[in-house]
C-alpha positions in Angstrom: 35.3 -16.2 -51.2 39.1 -16.6 -51.0 41.3 -13.8 -52.3 44.8 -14.7 -53.3 47.5 -12.0 -53.5 50.9 -12.7 -55.2 53.2 -10.0 -53.7 55.6 -9.6 -56.6 57.2 -6.4 -55.3 60.4 -6.8 -53.4 61.1 -10.3 -54.8 63.7 -10.2 -57.6 62.8 -13.8 -58.4 59.2 -12.9 -59.3 60.1 -12.0 -62.8 62.4 -15.0 -63.5 61.2 -17.2 -66.4 60.1 -20.7 -65.5 60.5 -23.8 -67.7 57.2 -22.8 -69.5 58.6 -19.4 -70.2 56.1 -17.5 -68.0 57.3 -15.3 -65.1 57.4 -17.1 -61.7 54.8 -14.6 -60.3 52.4 -15.4 -63.1 52.8 -19.1 -62.5 52.1 -18.6 -58.8 48.9 -16.8 -59.7 47.8 -19.7 -61.8 48.6 -22.1 -59.1 46.6 -20.1 -56.6 43.6 -20.4 -58.9 44.0 -24.2 -59.1 44.4 -24.3 -55.3 40.9 -22.9 -55.0 41.2 -19.1 -54.8 38.2 -17.4 -56.2 40.0 -14.1 -57.0 43.7 -13.8 -57.7 45.6 -10.4 -57.8 49.2 -9.4 -58.3 50.3 -6.7 -55.9 53.3 -4.5 -56.7 53.9 -3.3 -53.2 52.6 -3.5 -49.6 50.4 -0.4 -50.0 48.6 -2.1 -52.9 48.2 -5.3 -50.9 46.7 -3.4 -47.9 44.2 -1.8 -50.2 43.2 -5.2 -51.6 42.9 -6.6 -48.0 40.6 -3.7 -47.1 38.1 -4.9 -49.7 38.3 -8.6 -48.9 35.2 -10.4 -47.4 36.8 -13.8 -47.0 40.1 -15.5 -46.2 43.2 -14.0 -48.0 46.0 -16.2 -49.3 49.3 -14.2 -49.6 52.4 -15.5 -51.3 55.7 -13.9 -52.2 56.9 -13.9 -55.8 59.9 -16.3 -55.1 58.1 -19.5 -54.1 58.5 -22.7 -56.1 56.1 -25.4 -54.9 53.6 -28.0 -55.9 50.1 -26.7 -56.3 49.1 -29.1 -53.6 51.2 -27.1 -51.1 49.2 -24.0 -51.7 45.9 -26.0 -51.7 46.8 -27.5 -48.3 47.6 -24.0 -47.0 44.4 -22.5 -48.4 42.2 -25.3 -46.9 44.1 -26.1 -43.7 41.6 -26.7 -40.8 44.1 -26.1 -38.0 43.2 -22.4 -37.5 42.1 -19.3 -39.3 45.6 -18.0 -40.0 48.2 -20.5 -41.2 51.7 -20.0 -42.5 54.0 -22.2 -44.6 57.0 -23.2 -42.6 60.1 -24.9 -44.2 63.1 -26.7 -42.9 65.5 -24.9 -45.2 68.5 -23.3 -43.6 68.1 -19.6 -42.7 69.1 -17.2 -45.4 69.8 -13.4 -45.3 66.6 -11.4 -45.5 64.4 -14.5 -44.7 62.3 -14.7 -41.6 62.9 -17.5 -39.1 60.2 -18.9 -36.9 59.9 -20.6 -33.5 57.0 -23.0 -33.1 55.3 -24.5 -30.0 52.6 -27.2 -30.5 52.0 -26.3 -34.1 51.8 -22.5 -33.5 54.2 -19.8 -34.6 55.1 -18.0 -31.3 57.9 -15.8 -32.6 59.2 -14.7 -36.0 62.1 -12.5 -37.1 65.7 -12.7 -38.2 67.3 -15.9 -37.1 69.8 -14.1 -34.8 67.0 -12.4 -33.0 65.5 -15.8 -32.0 68.5 -16.7 -29.8 69.1 -20.0 -31.5 65.6 -21.2 -30.9 64.3 -21.1 -34.5 62.5 -24.3 -35.5 62.1 -23.4 -39.2 62.0 -20.6 -41.7 59.0 -18.9 -43.2 58.0 -20.4 -46.5 56.9 -17.2 -48.2 53.1 -17.9 -48.1 50.4 -17.7 -45.5 46.6 -17.7 -45.3 44.8 -15.1 -43.1 41.3 -15.6 -41.6 38.6 -13.0 -41.9 39.0 -11.9 -38.2 42.7 -11.3 -38.7 42.4 -9.2 -41.9 42.6 -5.8 -40.0 45.9 -6.9 -38.5 47.2 -8.0 -41.9 46.3 -4.5 -43.3 48.0 -2.8 -40.4 51.1 -4.9 -40.7 51.3 -4.2 -44.4 51.0 -0.4 -44.0 53.5 -0.4 -41.1 56.0 -2.4 -43.2 55.4 -0.1 -46.2 56.2 2.9 -44.0 59.3 1.2 -42.6 58.1 1.5 -39.0 57.5 -1.0 -36.2 53.9 -2.3 -36.2 51.6 -0.8 -33.6 51.5 -2.6 -30.2 54.6 -4.6 -31.2 56.1 -3.7 -27.8 59.0 -1.6 -26.7 62.4 -2.4 -28.2 61.0 -4.3 -31.2 62.4 -2.9 -34.4 60.6 -2.9 -37.8 60.8 -6.2 -39.6 63.4 -6.6 -42.3 63.8 -8.7 -45.4 61.6 -9.0 -48.5 58.2 -7.5 -48.6 56.4 -10.8 -47.7 58.9 -11.5 -44.9 58.3 -8.0 -43.4 54.5 -8.5 -43.7 54.5 -11.9 -42.0 56.9 -10.8 -39.2 54.7 -7.8 -38.6 51.6 -9.9 -38.4 53.1 -12.1 -35.7 54.3 -9.1 -33.8 50.7 -7.9 -33.6 49.9 -11.0 -31.6 47.9 -12.7 -34.3 47.7 -16.5 -33.5 49.4 -18.2 -36.5 49.5 -21.9 -37.0 52.3 -23.7 -38.9 51.8 -25.7 -42.0 54.8 -28.0 -42.6 55.6 -29.4 -46.0 55.9 -33.2 -46.0 56.9 -35.3 -49.0 56.0 -32.5 -51.4 58.4 -29.8 -52.5 58.5 -26.0 -51.6 61.5 -23.7 -51.8 62.1 -20.0 -52.0 64.5 -19.1 -54.8 66.7 -16.1 -55.4 68.2 -16.7 -58.9 67.8 -18.7 -62.1 70.0 -21.6 -60.9 67.9 -22.0 -57.7 64.7 -21.8 -59.7 65.9 -24.6 -62.1 66.9 -26.8 -59.2 63.6 -26.3 -57.4 61.6 -27.0 -60.6 63.5 -30.3 -61.0 62.7 -31.3 -57.5 59.0 -30.5 -58.0 58.9 -32.5 -61.2 60.5 -35.6 -59.6 57.5 -36.1 -57.2 54.2 -37.8 -58.1 51.9 -35.2 -56.5 48.7 -37.4 -56.3 50.5 -40.4 -54.9 52.1 -38.2 -52.3 48.8 -36.6 -51.4 47.4 -40.0 -50.6 50.3 -40.7 -48.3 49.9 -37.3 -46.7 46.3 -38.1 -45.8 47.7 -40.3 -43.0 48.6 -38.4 -39.8 52.3 -37.7 -39.5 52.3 -38.7 -35.9 49.7 -41.2 -34.7 49.3 -43.9 -32.0 51.2 -47.1 -32.3 48.2 -49.2 -33.1 46.9 -46.8 -35.7 50.3 -46.4 -37.3 51.1 -50.1 -37.7 47.7 -51.9 -37.8 45.5 -49.3 -39.6 47.3 -46.7 -41.6 49.4 -49.4 -43.4 46.3 -50.3 -45.5 43.6 -47.7 -44.8 44.8 -45.4 -47.7 43.5 -48.0 -50.1 40.1 -47.5 -48.6 40.5 -43.8 -48.8 41.1 -44.0 -52.6 38.1 -46.3 -53.0 35.9 -44.0 -51.0 37.1 -41.0 -53.0 36.3 -42.7 -56.3 32.9 -43.7 -55.0 32.2 -40.1 -54.1 31.7 -40.8 -50.4 32.2 -37.8 -48.1 34.0 -38.0 -44.8 30.7 -37.6 -42.8 29.3 -40.6 -44.7 32.2 -42.7 -43.7 31.8 -41.5 -40.1 28.2 -42.6 -40.1 29.2 -46.1 -41.5 31.8 -46.4 -38.7 29.1 -45.6 -36.1 27.0 -48.5 -37.5 30.0 -50.9 -37.2 30.5 -49.8 -33.5 26.8 -50.2 -32.7 26.8 -53.7 -34.3 29.9 -54.7 -32.2 28.2 -53.4 -29.1 25.1 -55.4 -29.8 27.2 -58.6 -30.2 29.0 -57.9 -26.9 25.6 -57.3 -25.2 23.5 -60.2 -26.4 25.9 -62.6 -28.1 27.0 -64.4 -24.9 29.3 -66.8 -26.9 32.9 -66.8 -28.0 31.9 -66.6 -31.6 29.8 -63.4 -30.9 32.6 -61.8 -29.0 35.1 -62.5 -31.7 32.7 -61.2 -34.3 32.1 -58.1 -32.3 35.9 -57.6 -31.9 36.3 -57.8 -35.7 33.5 -55.3 -36.3 35.0 -53.0 -33.7 38.4 -53.1 -35.4 36.8 -52.4 -38.8 34.8 -49.6 -37.3 38.0 -48.0 -35.9 39.6 -48.4 -39.3 36.7 -46.4 -40.8 37.1 -43.9 -38.0 40.6 -43.3 -39.3 39.5 -43.3 -42.9 37.1 -40.4 -42.5 39.8 -38.1 -41.4 42.2 -39.4 -44.0 39.5 -38.9 -46.7 39.0 -35.3 -45.6 42.7 -34.6 -45.8 43.0 -36.3 -49.2 40.0 -34.6 -50.8 40.5 -31.3 -48.7 36.8 -31.4 -47.7 36.9 -29.9 -44.3 33.9 -28.4 -42.5 33.0 -27.3 -39.1 30.1 -29.8 -39.2 32.3 -32.7 -40.1 34.8 -31.9 -37.4 32.0 -31.6 -34.8 30.4 -34.9 -36.0 33.7 -36.7 -35.9 34.4 -35.6 -32.3 30.9 -36.5 -31.1 30.8 -39.8 -33.0 34.1 -40.9 -31.5 32.8 -40.5 -27.9 29.4 -41.9 -28.7 30.8 -45.0 -30.3 33.2 -45.7 -27.5 30.5 -45.3 -24.8 28.0 -47.4 -26.7 30.6 -50.1 -26.7 31.0 -49.7 -23.0 27.3 -50.1 -22.6 27.3 -53.3 -24.7 30.1 -54.7 -22.5 28.3 -53.7 -19.3 25.0 -55.3 -20.4 26.9 -58.4 -21.7 28.7 -58.8 -18.4 25.4 -58.4 -16.4 23.7 -61.0 -18.6 26.6 -63.4 -17.9 25.8 -63.1 -14.2 28.3 -60.5 -13.1 26.7 -58.2 -10.6 28.8 -55.1 -11.4 28.8 -55.1 -15.2 26.9 -51.9 -15.5 28.9 -50.3 -12.7 32.1 -51.0 -14.5 30.7 -49.5 -17.7 29.6 -46.3 -15.9 33.0 -46.1 -14.2 34.9 -46.5 -17.5 32.8 -43.8 -19.2 33.1 -41.4 -16.3 36.9 -41.9 -16.1 37.4 -41.4 -19.8 35.3 -38.2 -19.9 37.1 -36.6 -17.0 40.4 -37.6 -18.6 39.4 -35.9 -21.9 38.4 -32.7 -20.0 41.8 -32.5 -18.4 43.4 -33.1 -21.8 41.4 -30.2 -23.3 42.4 -27.7 -20.7 46.0 -28.8 -20.5 46.3 -28.3 -24.2 44.9 -24.7 -23.9 47.4 -24.1 -21.0 50.3 -25.3 -23.1 49.3 -23.1 -26.0 48.9 -20.1 -23.8 52.3 -20.8 -22.2 53.9 -20.8 -25.6 52.4 -17.4 -26.5 53.3 -15.7 -23.3 56.7 -14.8 -21.8 57.7 -16.8 -18.8 57.6 -15.0 -15.5 60.9 -13.7 -14.2 62.7 -16.4 -12.1 60.8 -19.3 -13.7 62.7 -22.3 -15.0 66.4 -22.1 -14.5 67.1 -25.8 -14.5 64.1 -26.7 -12.3 61.9 -29.8 -12.6 59.8 -28.1 -15.2 62.8 -27.4 -17.4 64.0 -31.0 -17.1 60.5 -32.4 -17.9 60.2 -30.1 -21.0 63.7 -31.0 -22.2 63.0 -34.8 -21.7 59.7 -34.5 -23.5 61.2 -32.7 -26.4 64.0 -35.3 -26.7 61.5 -38.2 -26.7 59.2 -36.5 -29.2 62.1 -35.7 -31.6 63.3 -39.4 -31.5 60.4 -40.5 -33.7 60.0 -44.3 -33.9 62.2 -45.1 -31.0 61.2 -47.4 -28.1 60.9 -44.4 -25.7 58.8 -42.5 -28.3 56.3 -45.3 -28.7 56.2 -46.0 -25.0 55.4 -42.3 -24.3 52.6 -42.3 -26.9 51.2 -45.7 -25.8 51.2 -45.3 -22.0 48.7 -42.4 -22.1 46.1 -44.9 -23.5 45.0 -43.2 -26.7 41.9 -44.2 -28.6 43.7 -46.7 -30.9 45.0 -48.6 -27.9 41.7 -48.5 -26.2 39.9 -50.0 -29.2 42.7 -52.6 -29.5 42.5 -53.5 -25.8 38.7 -53.8 -25.9 38.7 -56.0 -29.0 41.5 -58.3 -27.8 40.3 -58.8 -24.3 36.6 -59.3 -25.2 37.6 -61.8 -27.8 39.8 -63.8 -25.5 38.1 -63.4 -22.1 34.7 -61.7 -22.4 33.1 -58.4 -21.5 33.9 -58.3 -17.8 37.6 -58.7 -18.3 37.5 -56.1 -21.1 35.9 -53.5 -18.8 38.3 -54.2 -16.0 41.3 -53.9 -18.4 40.0 -50.5 -19.7 39.6 -49.2 -16.1 43.0 -50.4 -14.9 45.0 -49.0 -17.8 42.8 -45.8 -17.9 43.4 -45.2 -14.2 47.2 -45.7 -14.5 47.3 -43.4 -17.6 45.3 -40.8 -15.7 47.7 -40.9 -12.7 50.8 -40.7 -15.0 49.6 -37.8 -17.1 48.1 -36.0 -14.2 51.3 -36.1 -12.1 53.5 -34.9 -15.0 51.1 -32.2 -16.1 50.7 -30.9 -12.6 54.5 -30.5 -12.2 54.8 -28.8 -15.6 51.8 -26.6 -15.0 53.2 -25.3 -11.7 56.4 -24.5 -13.5 54.7 -22.7 -16.4 52.4 -20.8 -14.1 50.1 -19.6 -16.8 46.4 -18.7 -16.2 44.1 -20.1 -18.8 40.6 -19.2 -17.9 41.2 -15.6 -16.9 40.8 -14.3 -20.4 37.5 -16.1 -21.2 34.1 -16.5 -19.7 35.0 -18.9 -16.9 31.4 -19.6 -16.0 30.8 -20.9 -19.5 33.8 -23.1 -19.5 32.8 -24.4 -16.0 29.2 -25.0 -17.3 27.7 -22.9 -14.5 24.0 -22.4 -14.4 21.9 -19.5 -12.9 22.3 -20.7 -9.3 26.1 -20.9 -9.3 26.4 -17.4 -10.8 24.2 -16.0 -8.0 26.2 -17.6 -5.1 28.6 -15.4 -3.1 32.2 -15.6 -4.2 34.8 -17.0 -1.8 38.0 -15.7 -3.4 40.7 -16.5 -0.7 40.1 -20.3 -1.1 40.5 -20.5 -4.9 38.2 -22.1 -7.5 40.1 -25.3 -7.8 40.0 -26.1 -4.0 36.3 -25.4 -4.1 35.7 -27.6 -7.1 37.7 -30.5 -5.5 35.6 -30.1 -2.3 32.5 -30.2 -4.4 33.6 -33.5 -5.8 34.4 -35.0 -2.4 30.9 -34.8 -1.1 29.3 -36.9 -3.9 32.3 -39.3 -3.8 31.8 -40.0 -0.1 28.1 -40.5 -0.6 28.7 -42.9 -3.5 31.3 -44.8 -1.4 28.8 -45.2 1.4 26.1 -46.4 -1.0 28.4 -48.9 -2.6 29.5 -50.3 0.8 25.9 -50.6 1.9 24.9 -52.2 -1.3 27.7 -54.8 -1.2 26.8 -55.7 2.4 23.1 -55.9 1.7 22.6 -52.8 3.9 19.8 -50.2 3.8 20.9 -48.2 0.8 17.5 -46.3 0.8 18.3 -45.1 4.3 21.1 -43.0 2.9 18.5 -40.9 1.1 18.6 -38.2 3.8 22.3 -37.8 3.2 21.6 -36.5 -0.4 20.9 -32.9 0.8 24.2 -32.9 2.7 26.1 -34.1 -0.4 24.2 -31.5 -2.5 25.3 -28.7 -0.1 28.9 -29.9 -0.4 28.5 -30.1 -4.2 27.3 -26.5 -4.3 30.5 -25.3 -2.6 31.9 -25.5 -6.1 29.6 -22.7 -7.2 31.3 -20.3 -4.7 34.2 -20.0 -7.1 32.2 -19.1 -10.2 32.9 -15.4 -9.9 36.5 -15.7 -8.8 39.6 -15.2 -11.0 40.8 -18.5 -12.5 44.4 -17.6 -12.7 46.1 -20.1 -10.5 48.7 -22.5 -12.0 46.4 -25.5 -11.7 43.0 -23.8 -12.3 42.9 -25.5 -15.7 41.7 -28.5 -13.7 38.5 -26.7 -12.5 36.2 -27.7 -15.4 37.2 -31.4 -15.1 36.7 -31.4 -11.3 33.2 -30.0 -11.7 32.4 -32.6 -14.4 33.6 -35.3 -12.0 31.5 -33.8 -9.2 28.3 -33.8 -11.2 28.8 -37.3 -12.6 29.6 -38.7 -9.1 26.5 -37.0 -7.6 24.2 -38.4 -10.4 25.6 -41.9 -9.9 25.2 -41.7 -6.1 21.6 -40.5 -6.4 21.0 -43.4 -8.8 22.4 -46.0 -6.5 20.6 -44.7 -3.4 17.3 -44.2 -5.4 17.4 -47.8 -6.8 17.5 -46.4 -10.3 18.1 -49.2 -12.9 21.8 -49.2 -13.8 21.1 -48.8 -17.5 19.2 -45.6 -16.8 22.1 -44.2 -14.7 24.5 -45.0 -17.6 22.1 -43.3 -20.1 21.8 -40.2 -17.9 25.6 -39.9 -17.4 26.0 -40.5 -21.2 23.8 -37.5 -21.9 25.8 -35.4 -19.5 29.0 -36.4 -21.3 27.4 -35.6 -24.7 26.4 -32.2 -23.5 29.9 -31.5 -22.1 31.7 -32.8 -25.3 29.4 -30.6 -27.4 30.4 -27.6 -25.2 34.1 -28.4 -25.2 34.3 -29.0 -28.9 33.1 -25.5 -29.5 35.1 -23.8 -26.9 38.3 -25.5 -28.0 37.9 -23.6 -31.3 37.0 -20.3 -29.6 33.4 -20.6 -30.9 30.2 -19.6 -29.2 28.4 -21.9 -26.8 25.7 -24.2 -28.2 22.5 -22.1 -29.1 20.5 -23.5 -26.2 23.2 -23.8 -23.6 21.3 -21.7 -21.1 18.5 -24.2 -21.2 20.7 -27.0 -19.9 20.4 -25.5 -16.3 24.1 -25.8 -15.4 25.8 -28.5 -13.4 24.3 -27.2 -10.1 20.8 -26.8 -11.5 20.7 -30.4 -12.8 22.1 -31.8 -9.6 19.5 -29.8 -7.5 16.6 -31.3 -9.5 18.0 -34.8 -9.1 18.4 -34.3 -5.4 14.8 -33.2 -5.0 13.6 -36.2 -7.0 15.6 -38.5 -4.8 14.4 -36.9 -1.5 10.8 -37.4 -2.4 11.4 -41.0 -3.5 11.2 -40.6 -7.3 14.8 -40.8 -8.3 14.2 -43.0 -11.3 11.4 -40.9 -12.7 13.4 -37.7 -12.0 16.5 -39.0 -13.8 14.5 -40.3 -16.8 12.6 -37.0 -17.1 15.7 -34.8 -16.7 17.6 -37.0 -19.1 14.8 -36.8 -21.7 14.7 -33.0 -21.3 18.5 -32.8 -21.9 18.2 -35.0 -25.0 15.5 -32.8 -26.5 17.6 -29.7 -25.8 20.7 -31.2 -27.3 18.9 -32.3 -30.5 17.2 -29.0 -30.8 20.6 -27.2 -30.3 22.2 -29.4 -33.0 19.4 -28.5 -35.5 19.7 -24.8 -34.7 23.5 -24.8 -34.8 24.0 -26.8 -38.0 20.8 -26.3 -40.0 18.7 -23.3 -39.0 21.3 -20.7 -38.1 23.6 -21.4 -41.1 20.6 -21.3 -43.5 19.6 -18.0 -42.0 23.1 -16.6 -42.3 23.3 -17.8 -45.9 20.1 -16.0 -46.8 21.3 -12.8 -45.1 24.7 -12.9 -46.9 23.0 -13.5 -50.2 21.0 -10.2 -50.0 23.9 -7.9 -50.9 24.8 -10.1 -53.8 21.3 -9.7 -55.3 21.1 -6.0 -54.8 24.6 -4.8 -55.2 27.0 -4.7 -58.1 28.9 -7.6 -59.7 32.0 -9.2 -58.2 35.4 -8.4 -59.6 37.0 -11.1 -61.7 
């Protein structure tokens, strides 16, 4: 249940008559109802607002009494999926009494008078924000502190009480309390804060001049997307969005249809064996990617966001891509190429490790934006220059350098385009090689730049969370002794080197028709080297590059599984399937941790990276590597499916029943 509060007190414009004759504050209240608020209240002052917040059981939408905007602006704010607490940010010039903001990667990292931001303001507070349930106590505290004219608790020494209108004081106080606030920018629609009748009339004229529904369809397309998505998909996908909306299709339904297209394309790549089949598969792959874009655009157009839909979209994207790699690997093998499956496994492994580094670098960047830089950092060093260059390129939207920067990192749109084009022209083998070459170059490019910037930022990421969970440690790793002087990243890299050497030896022996099975007795040695990574489980992960630890451990486990498979003469398709299940498990875990959610319900049953590797090693030593890999893979699949049912069906139903009990036994809700 969403509560909307129009803070009319402290805003002289709240009582101004609109074109319809009603006061501006009353019109805002009506707009909040149309935006989806279940309960709308007018608050005369901050004390009254704090009392209302104390009784709230769901998100709270707060707006000042001086905002003139499309209803869609408030609806987007109320339904924004970017985070629990979101604020409207405008590009209007700073005005006396208004709060300026500084943003980093979509988050408001500082707010206050424009002169207090040292010229680093990136926008102004738009007079409205939504607060998630977990942040409501902070909202009430900020309201009471602002009402009393004092600095908010824990605001830090030297921070004065916020100034300006009541809603500006409230928002600035909320940010001073350290509440993570995401920015909601206004694109194409109109939103202005007004101070007098003339500004109100001008803002109303600007609102009336915009076709709200037509603009909302355009807003469904991402503001910044990849080159291929921007020019070869989003130019016509909004038409499909409108058709899907009229047919009543939900975003998850479109996601499922896109999966079917990708599976059909993979099947043609695998068993077609002809140019016609490859071209047909490429067309299906392109259409599947279009639908993959449509599902997100449809969610934004209809404002139908859900945790389940976001999770499904993330998992489906990876599953589709890796099923296509499987089709290419099988097709290349059927065409007589010996290493078709090996290339597919390599492409999947490389892409997963890349994604894991992307995840933790994003967390690092967000943490760096929220924390003050250490004394002596920066000062014209390479980190400053890289940041400045990146900012310039990102600001130059549409330029050659902008598109080169976005394309060189090999995003998903470019991956689909490369696969479709190369398989249609040359066949599955060339397609896999192209993906590996570009993916490797992109990994080296991003890895080098991020390492330099991370050393400059020097921000620990995993020291404030359960590092063992983020590392995917099992019971064995958590019981190993801790080697603190070496550092968890060094230990994780060493852990990956053992399996990498073993795999290299196996591939050399295989290519020279040597005795691969004779390397079986090196498996225990590689396992011992792998377990070195567990010696850092209990250490502090606060080094400048420790955000790389999860990715290094993922790589170590994948390499060990592949090496065991090669030495144990496991069928390549089975190795691919097992590694695929590992990636699914890790994407499931990461998708939750990115949003600061709990681990999957049955996470403990997955045994950890070291437990799974130990079982594989034992199976390989006794000569049953294929049986062991198939059994362990089946077990992980069952655990994953059971976890999905628990997380998205059983536990939500149980929570819904529990929350319904007070409604049946208590008094009626307020209107």
